[in-house]
N, C-alpha and C positions, 0 to 999 in steps of 0.2 A: 683212310690211304693216310696215312700224312702229311701234315704243310709243308710246301720244300720250300726253304729258303729263297728267301730276298737276296739278290744280289747285290752289294757294295761296293762302293771307293772308299777304297783307307787307305794310305800311306801309298798312293800314286800306285796301287792294282787293284785288283776284282779280285773284292776277297764273299765268301756267307757271311750275309748278316748270323752274327751270334748270339744277338740282342734282342729280346721278345721286347712289342709295346702291351704292356700291363695297360688292360680292361679297367675302369676306377674301379669296377666291384669287384675284383678280381684275389684272390686271396695271393697273399707275396712270396711267389717257393725262397723254397729253405735254401737253393743254391745254383740253380739257373740264372744266365743273368738278364735282367728283365728291365726294361724304362717305365720311369714312372712321370707323371707331367705332377710338374707345382706345388701343385693343391696336394696331389697326392701325399708325397717328400714332406707339407709341413705337416698336415695328416700324422703321417707316418714318427716324428719326431713328437710333434704334440703328445702321441702315447707310448713314448717312450719303447715303439716297437723297433724304432732301430737301433738298439744296443749293439751295434759289433757281430749283431747275428749275421746280416744281408750286408756283407764286401759287397755284394754283384748286382746290388741297386743305382740304375742312369737316370740321370732327372730330364728331364723334357722339360725350356724353362721359355716362358713368355719375353717375345722383342722388346714385354715393355719394363720387365723387370731391373730396378739398380741392384748392379752387380754390389754397388759399395756396401748395400745391409743386405747382400742376399750372400754374398761371398762366405762368410763362415758356415754358414747353413752347405756349402756347394762341396769346398775345398776335397774332401775329404772324397767324394764318388772318381769312380773309374772312368765314367764319359758324363758329360754335357753335350745336349744333342741343342742347338738352335736353330727356333723357327726363320722360315727366307718364306712372306708366304704373299710377299707378291714383287715385282721389279721394280717399282719406285721405294720401299719399303727397308733402307740399309743398315738400321738399329744392331741385326744380328752378327752384322761386320765390325760393327763397331764392339760388341759384348764380343764375338772374339779377339779384340786385339787389347781389351783391356784381361783377358781370362787367362790367354800370352802371357802381354808384355810386361803389369799391372803385379797380375794375383801369380808368375811362377809356375800356372797350372800348365801340367807335361803331360795329365792324361786325354784321352780321344776325346775332342770337340768334333762332334757331325752338325752336318746338316742337313736339316730337311723340310723340307714344302713345293710349295708350284717356281718358287723362282731356282731353284735345284737344278742346274739345264747348263751343257756343255757351253755356253759364253760365260759363262760365270764360274765355274769352277776353279780358275786359275785364278782368279782377284779374291774369292773364298781360299784357296791355298795362303796365298801370301801375306790374308789376314791370321791366321794360325790355325785353320780349320782343316783335319787330315779327313775325314771320316767323309763318307757323302752318299746319304740315301736320294738319289733318284727316281725322281720326276718318269710317270709308268713308258712317258712318249718317247725319252731318253733311251738310245743304245750305248748299254756302259762301257762296250769295245769303241766305240766313236769317241767318246766322251775322253777316252784317255789321255786322246789326241792335241786335247785341252793344255793337255802342263807340260807342254810344249810350243804353246802356240807366239809364244811371244820372245826372243831374246835378249834382252834388255829391264830392263829393272829402272824407275826415273825416281821411284819416292825407297823412303827404307820403308820396310813389314817386319813382318813377325819369320819370315822362313830366310832368313840369314842370306839374301843376295842383295851383295851393295851393289847400290843404286847407280848408272852412266857413269854423274856428275863424280862420282869420290870416286872412282875407280880412273879418270879422267885428273883427276888431281891426281891423285898416287903418284902416276903416274913421271908423270912431268910438270 
C-alpha cells in the first residue's frame, strides 16, 4: 500500500506535501524532491555528490545554525526547513527574517516542529515562512483561518503589510 501524502499549508492554501524527508542512510534519489538534514547536506558537499545533479534537494537546518556562515551553502536550495521545537524558542523566526530580508531567499521556507500550531502561523508567515508542516493534533482546515486573525500589523515584516502607524502617517 503506498504511503499517504501528508497535507501541509503552502502559500496560505492546503497542499499535498510533495517533499520527502530523507533518512540519514537512505540513497539520494535522482529526481524526486527530498529534504536532507544539515549534516547530510554537509557530507554531500564534502563528497562532491551534489554537483548539480540533485537540484531537488532541500535542507532542514537546526535553529542554532549561523546563517551568515552557512548562506553560501544554502542559497541555491529550492527549500529550507526551519525547526520550531518549542514555543519559547524563537530562533527560527530570526532565521526566516534573515533568509527573506537579508539574503533575498525567494524559494520555500518551511516550518516544522512542535510549535507549528494555529496560534503561531500568522506570526511565522509575517517572518517569511510560506509552508507549514502542522503538528499532528492540528486540523489543517481550521489552521487556514489563522491567516486572517489580525486586521492590522504594528511592526514591519517580510509580508509587505504596511504597519498601521505607517498607514496613518501616509494618510495624514
